C-alpha positions as a printed Julia matrix, in Angstrom:
69×3 Matrix{Float64}:
  88.58   78.72   93.31
  90.72   81.69   94.37
  91.81   84.09   91.66
  94.75   85.33   93.69
  96.58   84.41   96.85
  95.28   85.71  100.15
  97.35   88.61  101.54
  96.42   89.23  105.18
  98.66   92.31  105.48
  96.55   94.14  102.92
  93.4    93.1   104.75
  94.7    94.53  108.03
  95.78   97.77  106.33
  92.38   98.1   104.7
  90.55   97.55  107.97
  92.57  100.22  109.78
  92.21  102.74  106.96
  88.48  102.04  106.83
  88.31  102.62  110.59
  90.15  105.93  110.13
  87.6   106.92  107.49
  84.81  105.94  109.88
  86.26  108.15  112.6
  86.3   111.15  110.28
  82.85  110.31  108.88
  81.45  110.37  112.41
  83.13  113.72  112.97
  81.72  115.1   109.72
  78.18  114.01  110.66
  78.53  115.67  114.05
  78.3   112.46  116.07
  81.52  113.29  117.92
  84.45  115.71  117.86
  87.7   114.25  116.5
  90.98  116.15  116.96
  93.23  116.08  113.89
  96.02  114.16  115.67
  93.85  111.14  116.54
  94.2   109.73  113.05
  98.02  109.54  113.14
  98.37  106.67  115.67
  95.45  104.84  114.06
  96.96  104.93  110.57
 100.59  104.42  111.62
  99.69  101.62  114.03
  97.54   99.95  111.38
 100.28  100.14  108.77
 102.83   98.79  111.26
 100.54   95.9   112.16
  99.87   95.26  108.47
 103.6    95.09  107.8
 104.15   92.63  110.62
 101.19   90.54  109.46
 102.49   90.5   105.88
 105.98   89.51  107.0
 104.68   86.69  109.16
 102.43   85.44  106.35
 105.35   85.53  103.89
 107.56   83.62  106.32
 104.88   80.99  106.84
 104.31   80.7   103.09
 108.05   80.28  102.4
 108.45   77.71  105.15
 105.45   75.74  103.91
 106.73   75.84  100.32
 110.2    74.62  101.32
 108.77   71.54  103.03
 106.59   70.57  100.08
 109.08   71.32   97.3
């Protein structure tokens, strides 16, 4: 049984922020060289995609609730 409702927007945001951390972790270990500005499109794009995902999920949830209630 789920303890809370699934929120896909938060999942997407978490994945992109984890990827950003992975990019900097690879830079810190010396696996590759990462310029400082690379992180900006990754984080902003991830947050934008998370917002769109959350909005779509909310719209689907509202539409599904209206039909059943």
